C-alpha positions as CSV (number, residue, x, y, z in Angstrom):
1,M,7.0,0.4,3.9
2,I,4.7,-0.9,6.5
3,E,2.8,-4.2,7.0
4,V,-1.0,-3.9,7.5
5,I,-3.1,-6.9,8.6
6,V,-6.6,-6.8,7.0
7,T,-9.6,-9.0,7.6
8,V,-11.4,-9.7,4.3
9,N,-14.8,-11.4,4.0
10,F,-14.8,-13.7,1.0
11,K,-17.6,-16.2,0.3
12,N,-19.1,-15.6,3.7
13,R,-15.8,-16.4,5.5
14,N,-13.3,-14.1,7.1
15,Y,-9.7,-14.3,6.1
16,Q,-6.8,-12.3,7.5
17,T,-4.0,-11.3,5.2
18,N,-1.1,-9.0,5.4
19,V,-0.3,-6.3,2.8
20,I,3.0,-4.4,2.6
21,V,2.5,-0.9,1.4
22,S,4.1,2.5,1.7
23,K,3.1,4.7,4.6
24,D,1.1,7.1,2.5
25,T,-1.2,4.5,0.9
26,I,-4.9,5.2,1.4
27,W,-7.1,2.7,3.2
28,A,-9.2,2.0,0.0
29,K,-6.1,0.9,-1.9
30,I,-5.0,-1.3,1.1
31,R,-8.4,-3.0,1.2
32,Q,-8.4,-3.5,-2.5
33,L,-5.0,-5.2,-2.5
34,A,-6.0,-7.4,0.4
35,E,-9.2,-8.5,-1.3
36,E,-7.3,-9.3,-4.5
37,Q,-4.8,-11.3,-2.6
38,V,-7.5,-13.4,-0.9
39,K,-9.4,-13.9,-4.2
40,K,-6.2,-15.1,-5.9
41,Q,-5.4,-17.5,-3.1
42,W,-8.9,-19.2,-3.1
43,N,-9.7,-19.1,-6.8
44,L,-7.1,-21.6,-7.9
């Protein structure tokens, strides 16, 4: 498992979030997980 820090643009603002994934996870999946994380946090 590795930690990846991703910058996500959500509602015209940039947010950094970390995602913990296995080493063989593709970039598209990492980005998707990061976007979901940010959306969950800001759509309370």
